[in-house]
C-alpha positions in Angstrom: -17.2 -19.4 13.0 -18.8 -18.2 9.8 -16.3 -17.8 7.0 -17.4 -17.1 3.4 -14.7 -17.1 0.8 -14.4 -14.7 -2.2 -14.7 -16.2 -5.6 -12.2 -13.9 -7.3 -8.5 -13.1 -6.6 -7.6 -16.6 -5.4 -4.1 -17.8 -6.3 -3.4 -21.1 -7.9 -4.3 -24.0 -5.5 -0.7 -25.3 -5.4 0.6 -21.9 -4.2 -2.0 -21.6 -1.5 -1.6 -25.0 -0.1 2.2 -24.8 -0.1 2.2 -21.4 1.6 -0.5 -22.4 4.1 1.6 -25.4 5.1 4.6 -23.2 5.6 2.6 -20.8 7.8 1.1 -23.6 9.9 4.5 -25.2 10.5 6.2 -22.0 11.4 3.6 -20.3 13.6 5.1 -18.9 16.8 8.5 -20.4 15.9 10.2 -17.2 16.9 8.5 -14.4 18.9 9.1 -11.0 17.4 10.5 -8.4 19.8 9.5 -4.7 19.6 13.2 -3.7 19.4 13.5 -5.5 16.1 11.3 -2.9 14.4 13.1 0.3 13.2 11.7 3.4 14.9 11.0 6.0 12.1 9.1 9.2 11.3 7.8 10.3 7.9 9.4 13.3 6.2 7.3 16.4 5.7 4.9 18.3 8.0 2.8 15.3 9.1 5.9 13.7 10.8 4.0 10.4 11.4 5.7 8.0 13.8 5.9 4.4 12.6 7.8 1.1 13.2 8.8 -1.2 10.4 10.8 -4.2 9.4 11.5 -6.6 6.5 11.5 -10.3 6.9 14.3 -12.5 5.4 14.2 -14.4 2.2 14.4 -11.8 -0.5 15.8 -13.0 -3.8 17.9 -10.6 -6.0 16.0 -7.4 -6.8 12.6 -8.8 -5.9 10.0 -6.2 -4.8 8.1 -7.2 -1.7 4.5 -7.0 -0.4 3.8 -4.5 2.3 1.4 -4.9 5.2 0.4 -1.7 7.1 -1.2 -2.2 10.5 -3.4 0.5 12.0 -3.9 0.3 15.7 -7.0 1.1 17.8 -7.8 4.0 20.1 -6.0 2.5 23.1 -2.6 2.9 21.4 -3.0 6.5 20.3 0.0 8.8 21.0 3.3 10.1 19.7 5.8 7.8 21.6 6.2 5.5 18.6 5.9 2.6 20.9 2.4 2.1 22.2 1.1 0.9 18.8 3.2 -2.3 19.3 1.4 -3.2 22.6 0.2 -6.8 22.8 2.5 -7.9 19.9 0.9 -5.3 17.7 -2.5 -6.4 18.9 -1.8 -9.8 17.4 -0.6 -8.6 14.1 3.0 -9.7 14.8 1.6 -13.2 14.1 1.8 -12.3 10.4 5.4 -11.3 10.7 6.4 -14.3 12.7 4.9 -16.7 10.2 6.6 -14.9 7.3 9.9 -14.8 9.1 9.9 -18.4 10.1 9.0 -19.5 6.6 11.5 -17.1 5.0 8.7 -15.4 3.2 10.0 -11.9 2.4 7.7 -9.0 3.1 7.6 -5.6 4.8 5.5 -4.8 7.9 4.7 -1.3 9.2 2.9 -0.1 12.3 2.3 3.6 12.3 0.8 5.6 15.2 -2.0 8.2 15.2 -3.7 10.5 17.7 -7.3 11.5 18.7 -8.7 8.1 17.7 -8.7 9.0 14.0 -6.7 7.7 11.0 -6.7 10.3 8.3 -6.0 8.9 4.8 -3.1 11.4 4.5 -1.3 9.8 7.5 -1.7 6.4 5.9 -0.4 7.6 2.5 2.5 9.4 4.1 3.7 6.3 5.9 3.5 4.2 2.7 5.3 6.9 0.7 8.1 7.1 3.3 8.5 3.3 3.5 8.8 3.1 -0.3 12.0 5.1 0.0 13.5 2.8 2.6 12.5 -0.8 1.6 12.2 -2.6 -1.8 8.4 -2.6 -1.7 6.1 -3.4 -4.6 3.6 -0.5 -4.8 1.1 -3.0 -6.4 1.1 -5.2 -3.3 0.2 -2.8 -0.4 -2.4 -4.3 2.0 -4.0 -2.3 4.9 -5.2 -4.0 8.1 -6.5 -2.5 11.3 -8.5 -3.1 14.4 -11.4 -1.1 15.9 -10.7 2.6 15.0 -7.9 1.2 12.8 -10.5 -0.9 11.0 -12.5 2.3 10.4 -9.2 3.9 9.2 -8.7 1.1 6.7 -12.1 1.8 5.1 -11.5 5.6 5.2 -8.2 5.2 3.3 -9.8 2.8 0.8 -12.6 5.2 0.1 -10.2 8.2 -0.3 -7.8 6.2 -2.6 -9.7 3.2 -4.1 -7.1 2.3 -6.7 -4.1 2.3 -4.5 -4.4 -0.7 -2.3 -4.1 -4.4 -3.2 -6.3 -5.6 -0.3 -7.7 -4.7 3.1 -8.3 -6.6 6.3 -10.4 -4.5 8.7 -11.4 -6.0 12.1 -14.1 -4.9 14.5 -14.5 -1.7 12.5 -17.3 0.5 11.1 -17.8 2.9 8.3 -20.5 4.9 6.5 -22.5 3.0 3.8 -21.9 5.9 1.5 -18.8 5.7 -0.6 -18.6 1.9 -0.8 -19.3 1.7 -4.5 -15.7 2.6 -5.6 -14.2 0.0 -3.2 -16.5 -2.9 -4.0 -13.9 -4.7 -6.1 -11.0 -4.2 -3.6 -10.3 -7.6 -2.1 -11.3 -7.5 1.5 -11.3 -10.0 4.3 -13.4 -8.5 7.1 -13.6 -9.8 10.7 -16.0 -9.2 13.5 -17.3 -10.8 16.7 -21.0 -11.4 16.8 -21.3 -10.1 20.4 -19.0 -7.0 20.0 -19.5 -4.9 23.1 -17.9 -1.8 21.6 -18.7 -1.6 17.9 -22.0 -3.3 17.2 -21.7 -5.7 14.3 -24.7 -4.2 12.6 -25.2 -0.7 13.8 -21.7 0.4 14.8 -22.1 3.2 17.4 -25.7 3.8 16.3 -25.0 6.8 14.1 -24.1 7.1 10.4 -21.4 4.4 10.6 -22.5 0.8 10.5 -20.7 -2.4 11.6 -19.0 -5.0 9.5 -22.0 -7.2 8.9 -23.9 -4.3 7.4 -20.9 -3.2 5.4 -20.5 -6.7 3.9 -24.2 -6.8 3.0 -23.9 -3.4 1.3 -20.7 -4.4 -0.6 -22.4 -7.6 -1.9 -25.5 -5.7 -3.0 -23.2 -3.5 -5.1 -21.7 -6.6 -6.7 -18.6 -6.9 -4.5 -17.4 -10.2 -3.1 -15.7 -9.5 0.3 -14.5 -12.5 2.3 -16.2 -12.3 5.7 -15.5 -14.1 9.0 -17.7 -13.7 12.1 -16.7 -15.2 15.4 -19.9 -16.4 17.2 -20.1 -15.3 20.9 -16.9 -13.2 20.7 -16.7 -9.5 21.7 -14.7 -6.6 20.4 -11.2 -7.9 20.9 -10.9 -10.6 18.3 -7.7 -9.7 16.6 -5.3 -12.3 18.1 -7.8 -14.9 16.9 -8.2 -13.3 13.4 -4.4 -12.7 12.8 -3.8 -16.4 13.7 -6.1 -17.6 10.9 -3.8 -20.0 8.8 -5.2 -18.8 5.5 -4.8 -15.0 6.2 -1.2 -14.5 5.4 -1.4 -16.5 2.1 -4.5 -14.6 1.1 -2.8 -11.2 1.7 0.4 -12.3 -0.2 -1.7 -13.4 -3.2 -3.3 -10.0 -3.8 -2.0 -7.5 -6.4 -3.3 -4.4 -8.0 -4.7 -5.1 -11.5 -3.8 -1.6 -12.7 -0.9 0.8 -12.5 0.5 1.5 -9.0 -0.2 4.8 -7.2 2.2 7.5 -6.6 1.6 7.6 -2.8 3.6 10.7 -2.2 1.5 12.7 -4.7 -1.8 11.7 -3.0 -0.9 13.5 0.3 -2.9 16.7 0.6 
């Protein structure tokens, strides 16, 4: 496995070590059940289905980090259930570690159709969640797999100052438009032998795979963190979401500037 860390945005070592230890000790301590996540729909014409929950451990009026998981093409629909298949394609691992360690956070799993995540759907879900949970709008992280990874990059490009961090997996995007997101903390994952989305060329069109995206971001002066899994194919997400350092890294990220008004960004 090739893992290249980012030089900036790291927390103090003591925080990282302590949180990593908590996560390792608590991993898989209590499996999350689908029924534990509230079944919700956004207000307004988009009416986006999504599931969500808050882990325990909140202190007083503390505002919490938010992780938004974007599913892949195989979970498209409107049933507000399919996006949780396979323990949210492995993303439940983040929730289980946080819950077992009493690390308070909010997790959302919205659903889309037609294999496409429009930035408006993502913004609508975050805006709706902000009315339901005590979320810190400066600590919103997007993660997604396959088409969801592509959706992560699309949302970043459309709203480059709104998200604290991004974790796309097995995704692709156009090289155009990367400049404004070069400084957004990103931890990108891909398997070297991806049999769906080529790590270099994507589908062979305008969109390129993760390795090419990372190379372009670095050429622009960005410092994305990047992990390749040698010999692994498209479905790497259970492996990636189980990385011990991933949850601490996500929780350490925070916007440097003012938070976005997510509701006002929906076109």
